[in-house]
Structure formats: C-alpha cells, structure tokens
C-alpha angles and dihedrals in degrees: 000000000000121000091242092053090049090052092049092049090048090059097042120098127212091280094057092254133131106214097198129018095175095114097018092108089063092058091047091045093229133128113276095226092049090048092050091048090051092052091049091049092050090047092050090053088048095239089124137015119231126201107195115213116194120214127190122203123202120206133178117249118232087263091052091048089053091051092047090053101037104024131250119314092255091050092050091047096048096042090055093056123093115227112246094011123112109229126187122228089243090058091050091048088054092051101044105012130263097272095047091046092052096046095037094051092048094049094042091053091057 
C-alpha cells in the first residue's frame, strides 16, 4: 500500500469520510495550495464531495496587544498620575507617550 493511501485511510472514519483536511497536506508532505487545487479538481469531476467549512480567526492588532499588556490608554494615563499633584500634559506625555496621553486624557475625562 502506498504511503499516501495509508495516510488517507488513517484520516478516514468508518463512513469513508475525512472530517478535516486543514492540515492534511502536512501529513502528505505536499504544498497546501496544490493540495487544495487537487481536492477542488476531484470535486469538480465528482470523484469526491467537499463540504467547505469557513473559519474566521480574530487576532489582536499591535495596538490591541499593547492595551492587553499595559492596559487601556485611560488606565495608563490615570495610573501615572500622582493624587493631589498638579501635572502638566507635557509631563504626562513624557510618562506614557503623546498618543496614549491624548487618548487617555480624553477617555478619562468622559
């Protein structure tokens, strides 16, 4: 039996189905795009039936990662203030950065 056939049989369930081919190309050691094109071709010729499942992934932007690590701009702004001490905006910009100071001040004032 060929290695590819063994791999295919390994992934098949009792109904002769492969539930997920997402990482199947890795096991077969073939290019993902070439593998996807092959599946589409076999499907077009009605040798196999494909059920396409869409998956959406959500990732934080660099800005979102910064907020997750350091807190929101208003949190960063307020936590860098000293209670009872008058602080200029220039001083706050020096402590938290100009952009965080601008956004943080605006949000904190609301």
